[in-house]
ChimeraX commands (.cxc) that place a marker at each C-alpha (Angstrom):
marker #1 position 231.04,-56.63,32.41 radius 0.5
marker #1 position 231.32,-59.05,35.59 radius 0.5
marker #1 position 228.89,-58.80,38.72 radius 0.5
marker #1 position 231.94,-56.74,41.06 radius 0.5
marker #1 position 232.36,-54.80,37.96 radius 0.5
marker #1 position 229.15,-54.04,38.21 radius 0.5
marker #1 position 229.05,-53.35,41.60 radius 0.5
marker #1 position 232.14,-50.96,41.17 radius 0.5
marker #1 position 230.50,-48.93,38.39 radius 0.5
marker #1 position 227.12,-48.61,40.59 radius 0.5
marker #1 position 229.69,-46.93,43.40 radius 0.5
marker #1 position 231.16,-44.89,41.12 radius 0.5
marker #1 position 227.47,-43.61,39.82 radius 0.5
marker #1 position 226.91,-42.77,43.57 radius 0.5
marker #1 position 230.26,-41.21,43.93 radius 0.5
marker #1 position 229.91,-39.08,41.26 radius 0.5
marker #1 position 226.25,-37.92,42.52 radius 0.5
marker #1 position 227.93,-36.84,46.20 radius 0.5
marker #1 position 226.43,-40.18,48.03 radius 0.5
marker #1 position 228.11,-40.58,51.54 radius 0.5
marker #1 position 229.94,-43.32,53.53 radius 0.5
marker #1 position 229.18,-45.54,50.34 radius 0.5
marker #1 position 230.17,-49.21,50.93 radius 0.5
marker #1 position 230.00,-52.53,48.67 radius 0.5
marker #1 position 229.93,-55.56,51.12 radius 0.5
marker #1 position 230.76,-59.31,49.19 radius 0.5
marker #1 position 227.97,-61.25,50.88 radius 0.5
marker #1 position 227.85,-63.98,48.05 radius 0.5
marker #1 position 229.24,-66.42,50.85 radius 0.5
marker #1 position 226.35,-65.85,53.51 radius 0.5
marker #1 position 223.50,-65.91,51.23 radius 0.5
marker #1 position 221.79,-66.97,48.47 radius 0.5
marker #1 position 220.23,-63.35,48.10 radius 0.5
marker #1 position 222.69,-61.46,46.18 radius 0.5
marker #1 position 226.41,-61.41,45.72 radius 0.5
marker #1 position 227.13,-57.81,46.50 radius 0.5
marker #1 position 224.98,-55.36,48.70 radius 0.5
marker #1 position 226.11,-51.57,47.78 radius 0.5
marker #1 position 225.00,-49.41,50.62 radius 0.5
marker #1 position 225.26,-45.46,50.23 radius 0.5
marker #1 position 223.52,-42.07,52.06 radius 0.5
marker #1 position 222.11,-39.15,50.95 radius 0.5
marker #1 position 221.85,-36.13,52.62 radius 0.5
marker #1 position 217.91,-35.65,51.93 radius 0.5
marker #1 position 214.90,-37.29,50.44 radius 0.5
marker #1 position 215.65,-35.43,47.03 radius 0.5
marker #1 position 219.29,-36.51,47.20 radius 0.5
marker #1 position 217.76,-40.28,47.97 radius 0.5
marker #1 position 215.62,-40.37,45.26 radius 0.5
marker #1 position 218.14,-38.53,42.83 radius 0.5
marker #1 position 221.02,-41.10,43.52 radius 0.5
marker #1 position 218.56,-44.08,43.13 radius 0.5
marker #1 position 217.52,-42.46,39.66 radius 0.5
marker #1 position 220.46,-41.80,38.49 radius 0.5
marker #1 position 222.03,-45.51,39.38 radius 0.5
marker #1 position 219.18,-46.83,37.60 radius 0.5
marker #1 position 219.41,-44.61,34.47 radius 0.5
marker #1 position 223.59,-44.77,34.12 radius 0.5
marker #1 position 222.82,-48.55,34.76 radius 0.5
marker #1 position 220.06,-48.68,31.70 radius 0.5
marker #1 position 222.78,-47.04,29.32 radius 0.5
marker #1 position 224.73,-50.17,29.71 radius 0.5
marker #1 position 222.07,-52.19,29.00 radius 0.5
marker #1 position 221.60,-53.67,32.51 radius 0.5
marker #1 position 218.27,-52.80,34.05 radius 0.5
marker #1 position 216.94,-53.11,37.39 radius 0.5
marker #1 position 214.81,-55.88,38.09 radius 0.5
marker #1 position 213.20,-54.22,41.13 radius 0.5
marker #1 position 212.40,-51.25,42.96 radius 0.5
marker #1 position 211.46,-51.00,46.34 radius 0.5
marker #1 position 210.59,-47.35,48.62 radius 0.5
marker #1 position 210.57,-45.14,45.85 radius 0.5
marker #1 position 207.35,-43.40,47.01 radius 0.5
marker #1 position 209.02,-43.09,50.57 radius 0.5
marker #1 position 212.62,-41.05,49.45 radius 0.5
marker #1 position 213.77,-41.90,53.55 radius 0.5
marker #1 position 215.29,-45.62,51.49 radius 0.5
marker #1 position 215.30,-46.90,48.19 radius 0.5
marker #1 position 216.25,-50.41,47.27 radius 0.5
marker #1 position 217.50,-51.59,43.64 radius 0.5
marker #1 position 217.60,-55.29,43.35 radius 0.5
marker #1 position 219.51,-56.16,40.07 radius 0.5
marker #1 position 219.37,-59.62,41.58 radius 0.5
marker #1 position 223.06,-60.29,42.06 radius 0.5
marker #1 position 223.57,-56.53,43.47 radius 0.5
marker #1 position 221.21,-55.38,45.85 radius 0.5
marker #1 position 221.50,-51.47,45.98 radius 0.5
marker #1 position 220.49,-49.55,49.44 radius 0.5
marker #1 position 219.91,-45.74,48.91 radius 0.5
marker #1 position 219.25,-44.09,52.60 radius 0.5
marker #1 position 218.68,-40.81,54.54 radius 0.5
marker #1 position 221.05,-40.77,57.23 radius 0.5
marker #1 position 218.18,-41.56,59.86 radius 0.5
marker #1 position 217.16,-44.57,58.07 radius 0.5
marker #1 position 220.85,-45.84,57.63 radius 0.5
marker #1 position 221.59,-45.53,61.31 radius 0.5
marker #1 position 218.11,-47.15,61.93 radius 0.5
marker #1 position 218.26,-50.65,59.65 radius 0.5
marker #1 position 221.89,-50.55,60.14 radius 0.5
marker #1 position 222.39,-53.52,57.37 radius 0.5
marker #1 position 226.41,-53.12,58.20 radius 0.5
marker #1 position 225.99,-54.63,61.39 radius 0.5
marker #1 position 223.30,-57.06,59.72 radius 0.5
marker #1 position 225.61,-58.34,57.01 radius 0.5
marker #1 position 229.06,-58.32,59.07 radius 0.5
marker #1 position 229.49,-61.81,58.12 radius 0.5
marker #1 position 230.13,-60.24,54.28 radius 0.5
marker #1 position 233.67,-58.80,53.25 radius 0.5
marker #1 position 233.92,-54.91,52.92 radius 0.5
marker #1 position 235.47,-54.22,49.84 radius 0.5
marker #1 position 238.03,-51.66,49.99 radius 0.5
marker #1 position 236.67,-48.54,47.76 radius 0.5
marker #1 position 239.64,-46.61,47.71 radius 0.5
marker #1 position 240.36,-46.80,44.11 radius 0.5
marker #1 position 237.51,-46.23,42.87 radius 0.5
marker #1 position 236.07,-43.61,45.40 radius 0.5
marker #1 position 237.18,-39.78,44.89 radius 0.5
marker #1 position 237.88,-38.11,48.41 radius 0.5
marker link #1:1,2 radius 0.2
marker link #1:2,3 radius 0.2
marker link #1:3,4 radius 0.2
marker link #1:4,5 radius 0.2
marker link #1:5,6 radius 0.2
marker link #1:6,7 radius 0.2
marker link #1:7,8 radius 0.2
marker link #1:8,9 radius 0.2
marker link #1:9,10 radius 0.2
marker link #1:10,11 radius 0.2
marker link #1:11,12 radius 0.2
marker link #1:12,13 radius 0.2
marker link #1:13,14 radius 0.2
marker link #1:14,15 radius 0.2
marker link #1:15,16 radius 0.2
marker link #1:16,17 radius 0.2
marker link #1:17,18 radius 0.2
marker link #1:18,19 radius 0.2
marker link #1:19,20 radius 0.2
marker link #1:20,21 radius 0.2
marker link #1:21,22 radius 0.2
marker link #1:22,23 radius 0.2
marker link #1:23,24 radius 0.2
marker link #1:24,25 radius 0.2
marker link #1:25,26 radius 0.2
marker link #1:26,27 radius 0.2
marker link #1:27,28 radius 0.2
marker link #1:28,29 radius 0.2
marker link #1:29,30 radius 0.2
marker link #1:30,31 radius 0.2
marker link #1:31,32 radius 0.2
marker link #1:32,33 radius 0.2
marker link #1:33,34 radius 0.2
marker link #1:34,35 radius 0.2
marker link #1:35,36 radius 0.2
marker link #1:36,37 radius 0.2
marker link #1:37,38 radius 0.2
marker link #1:38,39 radius 0.2
marker link #1:39,40 radius 0.2
marker link #1:40,41 radius 0.2
marker link #1:41,42 radius 0.2
marker link #1:42,43 radius 0.2
marker link #1:43,44 radius 0.2
marker link #1:44,45 radius 0.2
marker link #1:45,46 radius 0.2
marker link #1:46,47 radius 0.2
marker link #1:47,48 radius 0.2
marker link #1:48,49 radius 0.2
marker link #1:49,50 radius 0.2
marker link #1:50,51 radius 0.2
marker link #1:51,52 radius 0.2
marker link #1:52,53 radius 0.2
marker link #1:53,54 radius 0.2
marker link #1:54,55 radius 0.2
marker link #1:55,56 radius 0.2
marker link #1:56,57 radius 0.2
marker link #1:57,58 radius 0.2
marker link #1:58,59 radius 0.2
marker link #1:59,60 radius 0.2
marker link #1:60,61 radius 0.2
marker link #1:61,62 radius 0.2
marker link #1:62,63 radius 0.2
marker link #1:63,64 radius 0.2
marker link #1:64,65 radius 0.2
marker link #1:65,66 radius 0.2
marker link #1:66,67 radius 0.2
marker link #1:67,68 radius 0.2
marker link #1:68,69 radius 0.2
marker link #1:69,70 radius 0.2
marker link #1:70,71 radius 0.2
marker link #1:71,72 radius 0.2
marker link #1:72,73 radius 0.2
marker link #1:73,74 radius 0.2
marker link #1:74,75 radius 0.2
marker link #1:75,76 radius 0.2
marker link #1:76,77 radius 0.2
marker link #1:77,78 radius 0.2
marker link #1:78,79 radius 0.2
marker link #1:79,80 radius 0.2
marker link #1:80,81 radius 0.2
marker link #1:81,82 radius 0.2
marker link #1:82,83 radius 0.2
marker link #1:83,84 radius 0.2
marker link #1:84,85 radius 0.2
marker link #1:85,86 radius 0.2
marker link #1:86,87 radius 0.2
marker link #1:87,88 radius 0.2
marker link #1:88,89 radius 0.2
marker link #1:89,90 radius 0.2
marker link #1:90,91 radius 0.2
marker link #1:91,92 radius 0.2
marker link #1:92,93 radius 0.2
marker link #1:93,94 radius 0.2
marker link #1:94,95 radius 0.2
marker link #1:95,96 radius 0.2
marker link #1:96,97 radius 0.2
marker link #1:97,98 radius 0.2
marker link #1:98,99 radius 0.2
marker link #1:99,100 radius 0.2
marker link #1:100,101 radius 0.2
marker link #1:101,102 radius 0.2
marker link #1:102,103 radius 0.2
marker link #1:103,104 radius 0.2
marker link #1:104,105 radius 0.2
marker link #1:105,106 radius 0.2
marker link #1:106,107 radius 0.2
marker link #1:107,108 radius 0.2
marker link #1:108,109 radius 0.2
marker link #1:109,110 radius 0.2
marker link #1:110,111 radius 0.2
marker link #1:111,112 radius 0.2
marker link #1:112,113 radius 0.2
marker link #1:113,114 radius 0.2
marker link #1:114,115 radius 0.2
marker link #1:115,116 radius 0.2
marker link #1:116,117 radius 0.2
marker link #1:117,118 radius 0.2
view
């Protein structure tokens, strides 16, 4: 599974659990941190944790383990580091405050209309 396919799979997992405003930003050309950044919003701290837990669980089932997790106790922003993919799950307030889309505006936002169900 390519890195892009993994990022899309993560997006599908988040979408299946009703995450809001999911985005994949290709950042490989602007940083060495990762190839893709996945950003999603949960409606509550409980959902933020559930979304992150589900991504970790489903990716583990595929044999892809998370390298590092940050923020698991706060439940307002949880970061899952898959080395080439960084997954950020926010509550609405934290997402607005950190505004990663603005920070990574030099990256390329991918069209997700073929993988996110409306």
